[in-house]
C-alpha positions in Angstrom: 96.5 78.5 195.7 95.4 79.1 191.9 97.8 81.8 190.3 96.3 85.2 189.1 95.6 85.4 185.4 98.3 88.0 185.1 100.8 86.2 187.2 100.2 83.3 184.9 100.7 85.5 182.1 103.9 87.2 183.6 105.2 83.7 184.3 104.7 82.5 180.9 106.6 85.7 179.4 109.7 84.4 181.4 109.8 81.2 180.0 113.1 80.3 178.2 114.9 83.4 179.6 117.9 83.0 181.5 117.6 86.6 183.1 114.6 87.7 185.2 113.6 90.6 183.7 112.2 93.6 185.7 110.0 94.9 182.9 107.1 93.0 181.5 106.8 93.0 177.6 104.4 94.7 175.7 102.8 91.5 174.4 102.3 90.3 177.8 100.3 93.3 178.8 98.2 93.2 175.5 97.3 89.6 176.2 96.1 90.6 179.5 94.2 93.4 178.2 92.5 91.4 175.8 91.2 88.4 178.2 87.6 89.0 179.2 88.6 87.9 182.9 91.1 90.8 183.1 90.3 93.4 185.9 91.9 96.7 186.6 92.3 95.7 190.1 95.8 94.6 189.4 97.2 97.5 188.0 98.8 98.9 190.9 100.5 95.5 191.4 101.8 95.7 187.9 103.1 99.2 188.5 105.2 97.8 191.1 106.6 94.7 189.3 107.1 96.7 186.0 107.1 100.5 186.6 108.8 101.1 183.5 106.0 99.6 181.2 102.4 98.6 182.9 99.0 99.4 182.3 96.8 102.5 183.3 93.1 102.8 183.6 90.9 106.2 183.4 87.4 106.9 183.3 85.9 109.8 181.1 82.8 110.9 180.0 79.2 111.0 181.2 75.9 109.1 180.9 75.9 106.4 178.4 79.4 107.6 177.0 81.1 107.4 180.5 83.8 104.9 179.9 86.8 103.0 181.2 90.1 103.2 178.8 92.7 100.8 179.5 96.1 102.2 178.2 100.0 101.1 178.2 102.1 103.4 180.3 105.8 104.0 179.6 106.9 105.4 182.8 104.9 108.5 183.4 104.0 108.6 179.6 100.7 107.2 178.2 100.8 104.6 175.5 98.4 103.4 173.0 95.0 102.4 174.1 94.3 98.7 174.6 90.5 98.6 175.7 87.5 100.8 175.9 84.5 99.3 178.3 81.3 101.6 178.5 80.3 101.3 182.1 76.3 101.6 181.6 76.0 99.1 178.5 78.9 96.8 179.2 80.3 97.1 175.4 84.1 96.9 175.3 86.1 97.6 172.3 89.5 96.2 171.9 92.4 97.8 169.9 95.8 97.0 168.5 98.3 99.4 167.1 100.6 102.0 168.1 99.5 105.4 169.9 97.6 107.6 167.4 97.2 104.4 165.1 95.0 102.2 167.2 92.4 100.2 165.1 89.2 98.4 166.2 89.9 94.7 166.3 87.1 93.4 168.7 83.7 94.5 169.8 82.5 92.3 173.0 78.9 92.9 173.8 77.1 92.4 177.3 75.2 89.4 175.9 78.2 87.4 174.8 78.2 88.3 171.1 81.5 89.2 169.6 82.3 91.2 166.4 85.8 90.8 164.8 87.2 93.9 162.6 90.2 93.9 160.1 91.6 96.9 158.2 93.3 100.2 159.2 92.1 102.8 161.7 89.0 104.3 160.3 88.7 101.7 157.6 88.2 98.7 159.7 85.5 96.5 158.6 83.6 93.7 160.1 84.9 90.4 159.2 83.4 87.8 161.7 80.5 87.4 164.2 80.4 84.9 167.3 77.3 83.9 169.2 77.8 82.9 172.7 76.4 79.3 172.1 76.8 79.4 168.4 73.1 78.3 168.3 71.7 81.7 166.8 74.3 83.3 164.6 77.4 80.6 165.4 80.4 82.6 163.9 79.6 84.9 160.9 82.1 85.9 158.3 82.1 89.0 156.3 83.8 90.6 153.1 83.8 93.9 151.6 85.1 97.4 152.6 83.8 99.5 155.4 80.3 100.4 154.8 79.8 97.8 152.3 80.4 94.7 154.6 78.3 91.6 153.5 77.7 88.4 155.0 79.4 85.4 153.1 79.6 82.7 155.8 78.1 81.2 158.8 79.6 78.5 160.9 76.9 77.3 163.5 77.9 75.4 166.7 77.2 71.9 165.8 79.2 72.1 162.5 77.2 73.1 159.7 78.4 75.9 157.5 76.2 78.3 155.6 77.3 80.3 152.5 75.8 83.2 151.4 76.1 85.7 148.2 74.9 89.3 147.4 75.0 93.0 148.5 75.0 94.1 152.1 71.7 93.7 153.3 70.4 91.6 150.3 72.8 88.7 151.3 70.9 85.2 150.2 71.7 81.8 151.3 73.1 79.8 148.6 74.7 76.8 149.9 74.8 74.8 153.2 77.1 72.4 154.3 75.6 70.2 157.0 77.4 68.2 159.6 76.0 64.8 158.4 78.0 65.3 155.1 74.7 66.6 153.3 75.1 69.4 151.0 72.0 72.0 150.2 72.0 74.4 147.4 69.6 77.4 147.3 68.2 79.9 144.7 65.8 82.9 145.5 65.9 86.3 147.1 66.8 86.8 150.7 64.3 85.6 152.8 62.5 83.3 150.2 65.6 81.1 149.5 64.4 77.8 148.4 66.0 74.5 148.2 66.8 73.4 144.5 69.6 70.7 145.2 70.9 68.2 147.9 73.8 66.1 147.7 74.2 63.1 150.0 77.3 62.1 151.9 77.0 58.8 149.3 77.1 60.9 146.3 73.3 60.9 145.5 72.2 64.0 144.2 68.0 65.1 144.8 66.6 67.9 142.7 63.6 70.0 144.2 61.2 72.1 143.0 58.7 74.6 144.9 58.7 77.6 146.8 60.4 78.0 149.9 59.0 75.4 152.5 57.2 73.5 149.8 59.9 72.3 148.1 59.6 68.7 146.8 61.7 66.2 145.3 61.4 65.6 141.5 64.5 63.7 140.6 67.3 61.6 142.3 70.5 60.9 140.7 72.5 58.0 141.9 76.4 58.0 141.0 77.7 55.5 143.7 78.3 51.9 142.4 77.1 50.9 146.0 73.8 52.5 145.4 72.4 51.6 141.9 75.3 53.4 139.8 73.6 55.6 137.1 69.9 55.3 138.3 67.8 58.2 137.9 64.6 58.5 139.9 61.6 61.0 138.8 59.2 61.7 141.3 55.7 63.6 141.7 53.8 64.6 144.4 53.3 67.4 147.0 56.2 67.9 149.8 56.2 64.9 152.1 54.1 62.7 149.9 56.6 62.4 146.8 56.0 59.2 145.1 58.2 57.1 142.6 57.0 57.5 138.8 59.9 56.5 136.7 63.2 55.0 137.0 65.8 55.2 134.4 68.7 52.8 134.4 72.2 53.5 133.0 71.5 50.4 130.3 68.8 52.4 128.9 66.0 50.7 130.7 63.3 52.6 132.0 60.7 51.5 134.4 57.3 53.1 135.4 55.3 53.1 138.6 52.1 53.7 139.9 50.7 53.9 143.5 50.8 56.3 146.8 54.4 57.0 148.4 55.9 53.7 150.0 53.6 51.7 147.8 54.8 52.3 144.4 54.6 49.3 142.0 56.1 48.8 138.5 53.5 49.0 135.8 55.8 49.0 132.6 59.5 48.3 131.6 60.9 49.6 128.2 64.4 48.5 127.1 66.6 49.9 124.6 66.0 47.1 122.0 62.3 48.0 121.9 60.8 45.6 124.0 58.0 46.6 126.2 56.8 44.7 129.5 53.5 45.4 131.6 53.1 44.3 134.9 50.3 44.1 137.6 50.3 43.2 141.2 51.1 44.8 144.7 54.6 46.2 145.5 57.3 43.4 145.5 54.8 41.1 143.9 54.4 42.5 140.4 53.8 40.0 137.8 54.7 40.3 134.0 51.5 40.5 132.2 52.3 41.9 128.4 55.5 41.9 126.5 55.9 44.1 123.9 58.8 44.5 120.9 59.1 46.9 118.2 60.3 50.7 117.8 58.6 53.5 119.8 55.2 53.9 118.4 55.1 50.6 116.8 55.6 48.3 119.8 53.5 45.1 119.3 52.3 42.5 122.0 54.7 39.4 121.9 53.6 37.7 125.0 50.9 37.8 127.8 51.1 36.3 131.4 48.2 35.9 133.3 47.6 35.4 137.2 46.5 31.9 136.9 50.0 31.1 135.2 48.7 31.0 131.5 51.2 32.7 129.0 50.1 33.4 125.5 52.4 34.4 122.7 51.6 36.7 119.8 52.5 37.8 116.2 51.7 40.3 113.9 52.0 43.9 113.8 50.7 46.4 116.0 47.1 46.7 116.7 47.0 43.5 114.8 48.6 40.9 117.0 47.1 37.4 117.0 47.5 34.5 119.5 49.7 31.8 118.0 50.5 29.7 121.1 49.4 29.4 124.7 51.1 27.7 127.5 49.3 26.3 130.7 50.7 25.9 134.3 49.6 21.8 133.9 52.2 21.7 130.9 49.5 21.8 128.1 50.4 24.0 125.0 47.7 24.8 122.5 48.3 26.4 118.9 46.0 28.4 117.2 45.8 30.0 113.5 43.8 32.9 112.0 43.5 36.8 112.3 43.1 38.8 115.6 39.6 38.1 117.0 39.1 34.9 115.1 42.1 32.8 116.3 41.2 29.0 116.4 42.7 26.2 117.9 44.4 23.9 115.7 46.6 21.7 117.9 47.0 20.9 121.6 50.1 19.3 122.8 50.1 17.3 126.0 52.8 16.7 128.8 52.4 12.9 128.1 53.3 13.4 124.4 50.0 13.4 123.2 48.7 15.4 120.2 45.2 16.6 119.3 44.6 18.2 116.1 41.5 20.5 115.4 39.4 21.9 112.6 36.8 24.4 112.6 36.0 28.1 113.2 36.7 29.9 116.6 34.4 28.5 119.3 33.6 25.4 117.3 36.7 23.8 117.0 36.5 19.8 116.8 39.0 17.2 117.4 39.9 15.3 114.3 43.1 13.5 115.0 44.7 12.2 118.1 48.4 11.1 118.3 49.8 9.4 121.1 53.2 8.5 122.3 53.1 4.4 121.2 52.8 5.8 117.8 49.1 5.2 117.6 46.7 7.6 116.0 43.1 7.9 116.5 40.6 9.8 114.0 37.6 11.1 115.3 34.4 9.7 113.3 31.7 12.2 112.2 29.5 10.9 114.2 31.8 11.8 117.4 32.2 15.4 116.0 30.8 18.0 118.4 30.8 15.5 121.3 32.7 17.8 123.5 36.3 16.2 123.6 38.1 19.3 122.9 40.7 21.0 124.7 40.2 24.5 123.5 40.4 27.4 125.4 39.5 30.4 123.9 42.4 32.8 123.6 42.6 35.9 126.1 43.9 39.4 124.8 
């Protein structure tokens, strides 16, 4: 047969003792009175087992104030109150301390909510709240003197913790430690707290802007060597549609992106030495199309790459860059001379070693000499000039 609660407590009070004591200790009786499962039905039995020290129950008051009080009893003398239960509401107050100095340590509500208190009699202050399942309030912790007790922490059932700051009645959420290792930081008055920063378990830090419920990621910093150490990502767009617009690397390189969320593509890269590169193409298939060098504000095009594989090389200051060489996928290399917009073909080199030389203005270049790998040289006669034997391809800028 299962032992009653009081019998188990009594048995525990005798463990390690060589003498069976006819009187229960006060700690055992207090522990019984503090247990939710305890009932006054066992008090007569307690009086028989330990007449010198037991528990008594009295009922006093009327209406909402009618309550049952449990107290220690030493023989015929009433001792300290241990528990007060209001019969109509079910509210239970638990006390500690000697007679005349009893202080409130706990309130148990009929719905299962429990309040814990600390402090001397008359100055008890709320320090913690517990909800029955932890889903609404969890365990709430308080600080401050009586009458000015303020919420400082909430522990939820799933393991999350919330931290609060501010005076009583104006406590605001400032941090949340989530069970998965994430940490969120908040700013704003009570009821309007907004997320301003989040720290992931891997060390990445996210920064947010926007009012409560509309916070959007604007920056993400990586600190872990495993995940892009030193990178900073910048975002634009409304919540849930934030798109990557810039990445800054620890090396000083900066990449710029365009496109909607999940389809962002790099369009420009700037390097610490002044080099600037431009890209075209869809995400994951971006190709370099323009390569710049020079100080900020004086960047000049030095190379352009095209979708068909042609690569053009440029010389000259900014806004005056001119094509000096064009390389084609089939191995042909063309050389140009002349100012920007008037570049003319002067030489073409072929994969087999042949070299063609040209004269004439842009668009009217004519072949004047051909050199072959075997050393042969062929000069174009005047009658053949303009015959169309020309490898010229107008440069693209």
